[in-house]
C-alpha positions in Angstrom: -0.1 0.3 0.1 1.3 3.1 -0.5 2.7 5.4 2.1 -0.2 8.0 1.8 -3.1 5.8 1.7 -1.9 4.0 4.8 -1.8 7.0 6.3 -4.9 8.4 4.8 -6.8 4.8 5.7 -5.2 5.0 9.8 -6.9 7.8 10.2 -9.9 7.4 8.8 -9.9 4.1 11.1 -9.1 6.3 14.4 -11.8 8.5 13.5 -14.3 5.6 13.3 -13.1 4.2 16.6 -12.6 7.4 18.3 -16.3 9.7 16.5 -15.4 12.9 19.7 -12.3 13.4 17.8 -13.8 13.5 14.7 -14.2 17.7 14.2 -10.5 18.3 15.7 -9.1 15.4 13.2 -10.9 17.4 10.4 -10.2 21.1 11.6 -6.6 20.1 11.5 -6.9 18.2 7.4 -8.5 21.5 6.4 -5.6 23.6 7.6 -3.1 21.6 6.2 -5.1 21.0 3.1 -5.1 25.0 3.3 -1.2 26.0 4.3 1.1 25.9 1.1 3.5 22.9 0.9 2.3 21.3 4.2 -0.7 20.7 1.6 1.7 18.4 -0.1 3.0 16.1 2.2 -1.2 15.7 3.8 -3.2 13.3 2.2 -5.9 15.9 3.6 -9.0 15.4 0.7 -8.2 11.4 0.5 -8.7 12.0 4.8 -12.0 14.4 4.6 -13.5 12.6 1.6 -13.2 9.0 3.8 -14.2 11.0 6.6 -17.2 12.1 5.2 -18.3 8.8 4.1 -18.6 7.9 7.4 -21.3 10.3 8.5 -23.7 8.5 6.9 -22.6 5.1 7.5 -20.6 5.3 11.4 -23.4 8.0 12.2 -21.0 10.8 13.1 -22.8 14.1 13.3 -22.8 15.6 10.7 -22.8 19.4 12.1 -20.1 19.5 14.2 -17.7 17.7 11.6 -18.5 20.5 9.0 -17.6 23.2 11.7 -14.4 21.2 13.0 -13.8 21.6 8.4 -14.9 25.9 8.4 -12.9 26.7 11.1 -9.3 24.3 10.1 -9.9 25.9 6.5 -10.7 29.7 7.0 -7.8 29.4 10.2 -4.7 27.6 7.6 -5.8 30.4 4.6 -5.2 33.1 7.3 -2.0 31.8 8.3 -1.2 31.9 4.7 -2.4 35.5 4.0 -0.2 36.9 6.8 2.6 34.9 6.0 2.7 36.4 2.3 1.5 39.6 4.0 4.6 39.6 6.4 7.2 39.0 4.0 5.3 40.3 0.5 7.5 39.0 -3.0 11.0 38.4 -0.6 8.1 35.3 0.7 8.7 33.2 -3.2 12.7 33.4 -2.2 12.4 31.5 1.1 12.8 28.0 2.1 9.7 26.1 1.7 8.5 28.7 -0.8 11.2 28.9 -3.4 11.1 25.0 -3.7 7.7 25.8 -5.6 8.6 28.6 -7.9 5.5 26.9 -10.7 2.8 27.3 -7.6 3.1 30.4 -6.5 3.8 32.1 -10.1 0.9 30.5 -11.1 -1.1 32.0 -7.5 0.5 35.3 -8.0 -0.8 35.5 -11.6 -4.4 34.2 -10.5 -4.1 36.3 -7.0 -3.9 39.1 -9.5 -6.2 38.5 -12.2 -9.3 38.0 -10.0 -7.7 39.6 -6.6 -10.0 38.3 -3.2 -13.0 37.3 -5.7 -9.5 34.6 -6.6 -9.3 33.6 -2.6 -13.2 31.7 -3.0 -12.7 30.4 -6.2 -9.5 29.0 -5.8 -10.3 27.3 -2.7 -12.0 24.6 -5.0 -8.8 24.3 -7.3 -6.9 22.1 -5.6 -3.3 23.2 -6.8 -4.4 26.8 -6.1 -5.9 25.7 -2.8 -2.9 27.0 -0.3 -1.2 29.0 -2.9 -4.2 31.7 -3.4 -4.5 33.3 0.3 -0.7 33.6 0.3 -0.8 35.7 -3.2 -3.2 37.3 -1.4 -0.6 38.7 1.4 1.7 39.3 -0.7 -0.2 41.6 -3.7 -2.1 43.2 -0.1 -5.3 42.3 -1.0 -7.3 44.3 1.6 -7.8 42.1 4.9 -11.6 42.7 5.3 -12.0 41.2 1.2 -9.8 38.1 1.6 -11.8 37.5 5.1 -15.2 37.6 3.4 -14.0 35.6 0.9 -12.2 33.0 2.8 -14.9 32.4 5.2 -17.4 32.5 2.9 -15.6 30.4 0.6 -15.1 27.6 3.6 -18.4 27.4 4.4 -19.1 26.2 1.4 -16.2 24.4 0.1 -16.5 22.7 3.8 -20.2 21.7 2.8 -19.6 20.1 -1.0 -16.8 17.3 1.3 -19.1 16.1 3.5 -22.2 16.0 1.9 -22.2 13.7 0.1 -21.8 10.9 2.4 -23.9 12.5 4.9 -27.0 12.0 1.4 -24.9 8.9 1.2 
């Protein structure tokens, strides 16, 4: 079994056996999924879809898990925004971002074109999800516009990610 598949299976099994931890684990996964570079090393999407399936099959309560996803996603994007805002363009030249110039360039172009709305759209694109909030900080998208896009996209994204398992 592939390493990431093994981790995903273990996390899903843990959540199934320890359902009270589900909102916290989902929050951590969504937080990691929203951080530039970190998202490459955490197979969060696979685990979140699997945990979403447990909502229907194992009787997990949807709303606490959904809140965990929303809060984790908001905090992860917010941290990425703050890092970008603090470091500005030098963020591109610092490790570990300097190892991923294609992702930062694509996020930069996307953010310059779409602004805060790009934060909303980017949430739904795996390759852009973690880098657009960083770019929004680098290009100083106004904080209130960033947070409006961040919070609203997290609410919708978490629902879309988890609701299919809830419905089944």
